[in-house]
N, C-alpha and C positions, 0 to 999 in steps of 0.2 A: 291603268293596266287593262289591256284588251285580250280577248280570246280570239285567236286567229287560226283558221283551219286550212290546211293545204288543199289546193286543187289536185284531184287525183282521178283515177279511173272511175271511182264511185260517182263523180260529178257528171259523167257522160250520160247518166240516167236522170231524166228530168225530175222524177219524184225524189230521188236521192238529193239532188241539188237543192230542191225546195226545202227538204228536211234540214239540211245543213244550214241553209240561209236563215232559217227560223231560230237556230241555236247558237250561231257564231256571231261575233261582232264584226268580223271581216275575214277576207280570204288571203292566203299566201299563194301566189302564182308559182307554178313549176314549169320547167321547159317542156315537159311531156304534155302540158295542157294549154299551151299558148294559143291553140286554135279554138278553144272553147269560149263561149260567151259567159264568162264568170263576172258577176257584179262585185262592187265594193272591194277591190283588190288594193290593200294597203301595203302588202309585202310581196317581194319577188325574190325567191331563192334560186339563184342562178348556178349553173354548172361551171361557170367561168372560174379559172384559177388565176388570180392576179400575180401570183409568184412565178408564173411562167410567161414566156413571150405571148403577147395577146394579138390576135388577128383583127383586121378591120371588121370582119363579120361579127365578132363578139361585141364590138362597140355599136354596130348597127342594131344588134339585137337589144341592147340596153336602151338605145334611143327609141326603138319601136315600142318597147314595153312602157317606157315613161309616157310616150304620146298616147298609147292605147288605154292606159289606166291613169288619168291625171290625178287621181286621189292617192297615188303611190307615195308611201312615206319612207320605206326602208328597202334597199337592195342588199341582200346578203350573198356573199361569194364563198367559194370553196378554197380551202388550203388542204388539199387531199393527198398530194404525192410530191416527192422530191424532184420529179422530172416529168416533162410532158411525154417522154418516150417510155411508155409502159404497155404491158399487155395484161389483160384481165384473165385470171385463171382461178377457178373456184371462188369467185367473188373477191379475190385479192389482187392488188396491183403488184406486178413484178417488173423490175427495170429491164429495158431492152438496150439502153445506153447508159452512160454514166449519170449519177445523180448530180443535180446542180448544187453548187456550194451555197452555204448560208448567205454569203455576201451577194452572190448572183441572184438568189431569190429575193433578198431585200431590195436589191437594185431594180429588179423587174417590178416589184410591188410598188415602190415609190413612183416609178415611171407610169405604170398602168393606172394607178389611182389618180394621178394628175390627168392622164388621158381621159379617164372616165368623167372626172370633174369638168374638163373642158367640153366634153360632149353633152352632158346632161345637166350641168349646173350644180348648185349647192343646195337646192331645196329638198333633195332626197338624201337621207342618211345612208351611209355605207357600213357594212359589217362583214366580218369573216367568221366562219364556223370552224370549230375544232373537229378533226376527223378521228376515226378509230385507229388504233395501232394493230396491225397484223404482222406476223413474224417474217417480213421481207424487208429488204433494204429501201424499198420505196417509201417507207413510213417513218424512218428514223428521225429526221429533223422536224418534219411538219407536225408531229405529235408531241414535241417538246414544249412545255409551257413557257420556257425561257425564250424560245424562238417566237412564239405567238405574242408574247409580251413585247419583244423588240419591235415586231411589225406595228403593233398598235401604239407604242410609245412615240413613234416617229410620224404619226398621222392623226387625222381627225376621224379615223375609222373605229367603229364599235365592235363589240364581241357578241356573237350569237353562240350561246352555250348549248351544245347538244349533250344532254345529261347522260344518255345511254352511251354515246361515244366515249365520254370520260370514264364511265364504268368499264367499258370494254377495254380501253387502253390500260387502265390500272390492272385489270385482271390478266391481260395478255403480257404485260411487262412484269407482272408479279411484284407490283409495288403497292403501297398503301393507297387506297382510294382517297382518303381524307387528305393525305399529303399531296397527291397529284391534283386533286380538285382545288385545294387552297392555293396552289402555285399558278393556276390559270388566271388570266387578266380579268378578274371579276369586277374590278373597278370600272371597266368600260362595258359592262353587261347591258344589253338593250333588249334581248329576246332570249327565250329558252325553248328548246325542242324537248318534248316529253314523250318517251316510249319506254317499253320494258324489253331489255335485251335478253338473250339466252346466255346465262353465265354458268351453265352446267357441264359443258364439255371441256376438252383439253384446251381448245381455243374458243374464246367467247365470240358470239355472232350478233350482228345487228338485225335482229329478227322482227322488230317493230310489233311486239306483242301488245295486247290491249292492257290498259291501265286498270288496276283494281282499286277499290276504295282505300286499301292499305297503302298502295303505291302513291296514290294522290296525296295522302296525308304525309308520306315520307317526303314528297316533293315540296310540301308546304313550308318546311323549314328552310329550303333553299330560296323559295320565292319571297318569303316574308322579309320585309324591311330592306329589300334591294330595289334599285331604281330600274325595274324591268318594265318595258312598255308593252311587250307582247308575250303571251304564253301560247304555244302551239303544240297540239297533239298530233303525233305522227303514227296514225293507225289507219290502215287502208283496206281492211278485209270485209267486214260486215257492217252494213249501214245501221242496223239496230244497235249493235254494240257501240259503234261510234256515237250514235245519238245519245245513248245512256251515259257515255263518258263525258260528252259535251254538257249534258244537263247537270251532271254532278260537279264538274269543274266550274260551270257558270254560277252555281249556288255558293261555291267556296271562294271564288276570286276575291270578293270583298273581305273575307276573313284573312286572306293572304297579305293584304295591304297593311 
């Protein structure tokens, strides 16, 4: 199990990058930072949604990343909305045209995964991430654990669990977190994103708050005895706070195995 840290705005400052390099096992590249000279990139978290029609530019980007960082081990993709035709309002997707059907999204997924495999080969593992549910029609199918399980059961693709997204979805759907969590395709789990969401309002929000010692211990029960290859902290605000979180997690990773 490795500690992976996302490339972020913090990495644009050389001193911050050096601090993170000294505390993390590897980096997770993001689209916002493709122009940065980040070393030891084993993960790439892409904005591409394989359940939608995929453009040649998307394939070109994946090919570029694999060539740019030959140490790459996992590419994770989004399953974020029921349609490519959305507008962003208050941080939520809203449909501007009809939602794709479940069969349409599964069809796109199968086709696109094969296209990706043909383009980059099989040496890099692929994964999909669970998204948050917000109260618009754009999120109905993509946040359903049954749908996510169907996607993964028909492919060699793995599961990236965003724990905060699962908490937000259960909160906003007003369902049991444990019931929702256990229905996710955890048997294909390869990576986990850790952060603390805002669960205090009428609608929960993906606020990426810092992890406390208590929250790290809460996560330990999820991480223990699961075949997780990477643990990733999603916190982007203060370098000293991030450094403290990474130090604490680093000391506890062996206890989680």
